[in-house]
N, C-alpha and C positions, 0 to 999 in steps of 0.2 A: 133402521131396519126393524120391522116388526117380527113377531114370533113366527108367523107363517113363512115369511121370506127366509128367515134363518133356517127353518126346517127344510124348505125346498132346496136351499144351498147345501145343507148337509146331505140330503138324498143325492143331489148331483155329484158331490164329492165321492160318496160311496160308490156310485155308478162308475165314475171315472177310475176308481181304484179296483174295479172288478168285483166289488163286494155286493153282488146281486141279491143274495139271500138277505143280507142285512138291510139293503135298500128297500126290499119288499116288506120287511118287518117294519121299517120306519114308515112306509106308506100306510100300512095297516093301522099303525098307532095313530097316525095323522088323521085317517078317516074316522077313527073312533072319537077324536077330539073335534072333528068338524060336523058333528051331528046337528045340523041346522036345517030347519024346515025350508028356509029360503033357498038352500043349495041342494035340495033333494035330487033334482035331475042330474046335476053334476056329480054328486056322490054316487048315485046309482050307476052312472056311466063309468066312474073310476072303479067301483066295486066289480062291475062286469068285466072290465079289462083285467083286473087283479085276479079274479076267479078263473078266467080262461087260462092264464099262465099257470096257476096252481093246479088246475085239472090236467094240463099238459105234463106238468112235473110229476104228477102221481102215476102217469101211465108208465108201465114197466118197460116199454120198448123205446122210450125217448132217451137220447144220449144227453150228457151234460151240456155239450156244445150247443145242441139244438135248443135245450131249455134256456141256456144263457143268452143265446141270440134272441129268442122270443121274449124273454124277460126284459132284456135290454131295450128292445123296441117298445115294449109295453110301458116300461117305466118312463121312457121319454114321452110317450103319449100322455101318461098320467101327469107328468110334470107340466106339459102344455096346458092341460085342463086346470091344474092347480094355479098356474100363472094367470089364467083367465079369471079364476075365482079371486085371486089377489087383486087384479086390476078392477074388477067390478064391485068387490066388497072390501073396501079399504079398512073397515073396522070389524074384524072378526073377533068373536069372544074367546080368543086364546090368551089367557092372562099372562102378563109379563113375568109372573113369579113361577110359571111352570118350567120345569127342567126337562131336558131331553131324556127320553127313556134310555135305559142302560144299553140298549141295542146300538145306539148311536156312538157310544163310548168304546165299543169294541173295535180296536184298530187292527189287530192281527188275526182276523177270522179267516180260516181256510175254507172258503166257500166250495171249492171243488170237492174236498173230502166230505164235508158236511152234506153236500147234495148227493154224493154217490151213495150215501146211506139210504136215501129215499129212492134213488133211481138205480134199480138193479136189473 
């Protein structure tokens, strides 16, 4: 399993655990690492999806449930794009020595209360 596959699996696990905020942070980190000219269209598409969810999140009238539902669907869409990247670009410059950011190591994150700080 290469590094991208591992990170995609980590994001899927976070999503299954309901840790949407943490999964979104993981995707943002992954995007920063995937700065490849050859993947420009795919990265722009992922960033567009990502930004839509965050603009929704910052609206004061959106409930956490609506945000979570939207983010969940968006993350699944992003994972589909990442899997396409994985299939078409088998050798991505994500070095084997890179470690996961701390955000992936947070196991007991209370996403509901952390999101409610932003959604009032």
